[in-house]
C-alpha positions, 0 to 999 in steps of 0.5 A: 237388314243388319249391319256387321261391325268388323274390327281389325284382327290386330286388336283381337276383337270379333265383329259384332253382328246384330243378325246374321244368316247361318249356312244350311237354314231354310228360306223360312227360317231365314225370313223369320230371322230377318224379321226378328232382326229388323224388329231388333234394329228398330228398337236400337242398334247395339253399341259398338266401339273401335280403338285407334292407336295415337300417333299412327303414321299414314292412313290407318284402317280402323274397321269395317261397317257392313249390313247383312242385307248387303249381297255384294251387288254394289247397290248399297252405299255407306255414309258417315257423320259425326266428330271428325267425319271427313277430316279425321275419319273416312269410310269406303262407301262401297265396302264400309271400311273405316279409316283414320287419315290423320294422326290422333293425339290422345292427350288432346282428345281420346274419344270420338262419336260418329254415325253411319247409315246404309243407302240403297243407290237404286232407290235412294232410300236408307236401308237401315236406320243410322247407327252410332258408334265411338272411336277411342284413341289408345295411349302410347308413351309419347309424353315425358314427365314435366315439373310444373312448379319449378323453379324450386328453391329451399332453405335449410339450416347449415349443419343439419343432421342427416335425413333432414327434410329439404323440399319435395318436387313433383313431376306430371306425365300427360300419358294415360295413367291407366294404360300400363306404366306410361305415367308411372314415374321414378325420381333420381338425383343427377347432381348433388349426391354428396350432400343430398338424396331424393326418395324415388317414388315421392320426390322428397329431397333430404340431407345426406351429410352435414353442410357448412354455410361458411364453406358453401352457402348454396347448392344446385341439385338436379332431379330427374323423373322417368316414366314407365318406372325407369324401364328401357324406352322410358321418357324423362324430365329434369328440374333444378333445385336451389338449396340455400343454407341458413346461418347458425352461430357456429363461429366465434368472432376473431380479431383480425390483428393481434396487436393494435397501436393507438395514440391519444393527446393529453389534451383530449377530453373524457369520452374522446374516441382514440381509435377502432379495433375490428374482429371478424365473424364468419357468421352473418346477421344477428349471429355476427353481432358482437360486444367488445370489452376491456379485459386488462387495464389496471389504470381504468383509463380506457373503455370500448363500445361497439358500433352496431352498424359496422360491428367495430370496437371504438376505444374511448378515453375514460379518464384524462391522461397526462404525458408528464405522468404516463406516456404509454398504456397497455390494455387487452381487449376481448370480443364475444358474440351477443347472441349464442344458443345454448347448444352452440356454446361449445363453439364459443368457449374461448373468447378472442383477445388482442393487445392495444398499446396506447401512446400519449402525445405531448401537448403544450398545456397552459400553466398550472398554479400550485394551489387552486385558490389563494387567500391573503390577509393585509391590514387596512391603512397599509401604505402603497407597495405593501406586501400582500402575498405570492402566487406561483405557477409552472409550465407542466410541459418539458420545456418549462417556459417562464411565466408572467403574471397579471391581475385583471379587474383591480386597481388596488393591487398589482403583481410582479413577474415573480408572482408577488402581489402588492398594494397600489392604494390605501385600503379601508376595511369599512369600505371593502373588507374582501377583494376577489382577484383573478391572477392570470399566468401566461407562458412567455414562449407561447402567450396563447397558453393562459390560466388563471386562479382566484385570489381572495384578499381579506382586509384586516381591521385597524382601529381607525374609527371612533365610536359614536351614538347608535342613533339620534336622540330626542331628549326631554327634561321636565321643568319640575324635574328633581335632581338625579332623575334619569332622562335618557339612556344612550348607547354607541356603535363602532364601525371597526371590527374587534377581536374581542367584543366591543366595550365603550366608555362614556364620560362628559367633557371637562367643560360639561363636567363642571356644569352642574345641570346634568351628569352621566353614569357609565353602565359598563354594558356599552350604555350610559345614563344621563341624569339631572344634576339639579332640580328645576328648569325653565322653558322660557329662560333656557329651553335647550341644553347641549352637553358633550359626551365622550365615548372611548372604545377598547381598541389598540390604540383606543379612540375617543369621539365627541358627541353632542346631546341636545336636551329640550326643556318640556312643560310636562303634565302633572305626572311628569311624562315627557311623552307629551312634549314629543307628541306636541312636537309631532302635532305641531309638525303635522299641523304645519304640514296640513296647512301647507297641503291646504294652501297648495290645494287652494292654489290649485283650485284657483288656477283651475277656476281661472283656466275654466273661466278663460275657456268659457269666455273664449267659447262665448266669444267664438259663438258671438263671432260665428253664430250658427246659421238658421233655416230662415236668412234675411239681411243680417248685419254681423256685429264684431266686438273689437277691443277699440272704443267700446260699445258706443264707438260706432266709428271703430269699424266703418264698413263703408270705408272698406267698401269704398276701397274696393273696386266695384265690379260691373255686372256682366251677363252670366255664362251658361257653361259650368266650365266658364263659371268655375274659371271665374271662381278660380280667378276671384280667389287670386285677388284680394283687398288693398294690402296697405290699407288693410294692414293700417286698419289692423294695426290701429285695432291692435293698438286700441286693444293693447291700450284698453285697460278693460280688455280681457287678458287674452288675445282676440283673433278677428277674421274678415272674409274678403271674396276677392276682386274681379269676380263676374259672379259678384259678391255673395255677402249680405252686406249691401244686398239692398243695392242688388236687384230683387229678381236676380236669379241664383240658379247658376250657383248649382253649377259651381259644385256641391259646396255652393248647393246649399247657398243656391238653395238658400238664396233661391228660396229668399228670392222666391219669397220676396217675389 
């Protein structure tokens, strides 16, 4: 038994028969062929395939499956399994006709694998084994081209030559590229033909003519792609391409205005910005950066710098301007691009220029002195009102305001309204040879306009100081000096200045000239020599000589001074050297100083010793008045060394009398609570002894101490502790402890707080030891 595959005639594919019977064959031959065919089926059915066009409408007959054992008695039934069986494909179970019942899309699936089998309905058994076959979906042109990479955007420099590559666009067609021309595409330009072109087969867009960014900086180009090589019935798709033009420096900057008017104040400092100019450049970015410069400015008064943020030219003041000197300026400025490629220099051959007219504004300026400084001279000792000099200032403005003058910081000079400086006090060159003055000029119409000028006044010398000894002289003459012996060389100084060098003349007074003991010799070099005029001097009879030396200067008029020279008679050594006299004097002076120093040191040591002694006595007295407590306490009697009746005066301090003046407290039962004991403790602190009696006792002791000649030279402070009156706790003093009971319990002291803890322990131990 065999299956016949019947394909549609429209495909022109014959039916394939694995085995078939030929008319006129004998029965034996048929049986052999069937046996041979059955053997071939067992080896495997011949592979077959069907073709179905996609996108068919209605039920489509694919082909027919028929077994060669089917004799047409309707006892065979055909079954179908596999991809899409029952949903996409169906089979007539009686005839074996195969149908497609839904539209097929090759782009979704192009191949289906199915299985078929023939069943004998009478026996329910398979007549033939399963046969596998495939159904292929044949392509039709049902998909238009699509641009998958859109949107497209490209950048190309402006002014690019023709044929410059811009961008390549690519479309895709989902149809079968092996099936005719369904997927063969052809590109064309739908928009932008004036400046661009596209290659039909590759989709490459190129420049077709030069573009200018300044006219149009971007273009939208529409590209169409058609399949089937553009034949009739072809499908198409389009895409848009944004083409931007990048800038090149093909434009030079140009001034917006050909003429600018600027103003500047004459008081403006150097570096002041007086205005801005602006040039326009059609280019952008780095290509629009520009530099401004001055092309014509004979005065060299102005300059231009570039603001890199705004690309403006800032005109600045390079030199000070003066309205009275020049009120208008005319300059020419030019501008150029900062970055220009060599191949683009042709576009920048001539730089753009503009003319700037600058007007200087008049300002109220302070007065101006005719000279930057003034130097005057005046003789010292000139009287009040003496003329020194004249200063002059003018108002540089057109109104020429009158000027008033003043001198600051000087009491020796004053100035009049016309600028004349005069002296107000007597000048002394030896006190101050130069005066540094500041003269202020103020406009009368505007007192805020002030200027000043330094004035230097030199005080010229007048010979008003006589010469004098240049130093103090210690002169000695030996007792055995011979006549004509040089004992001293003197010189002089003069505080006055002299146009020429100072020259001094030395002589003795008329009175000393008649004295035959000494004489003077002028050395004509501003020094003089003192010589002895006799021999033999006596230290005991006449130890000192005083001679008067007259010194005259060469001033006009000449001044003479009187100077006294003291000459000491000296007991010289054998060699006649007077140095020993000065040494002896120095030794004597030093000896006196050493003695004074030693005396001062001894006095300081005595004072220190006395102070240390007082401190030691005071410390010893403190130790006696307040002995340290020991570990073992008994009934102690503290002795007080008062300054009354001496050691044998036992009546100086009668303790019994003190005790008699107090009111003895009766013994009460002690309260157990600590609060009650603390209350009694506070009450006892508020009660004291009889103040009148205690004051009388203190005054008697003070009187005894003051009248005692043996008392030490310092005050003595004696402190007497009195517990108080009315305390239920009783006295804590050891005085009179013999009158108390020996078996008294002191444990209540522990309740008085930490301050009484040590006392409770101490007295408690004593009671236990006595018991």
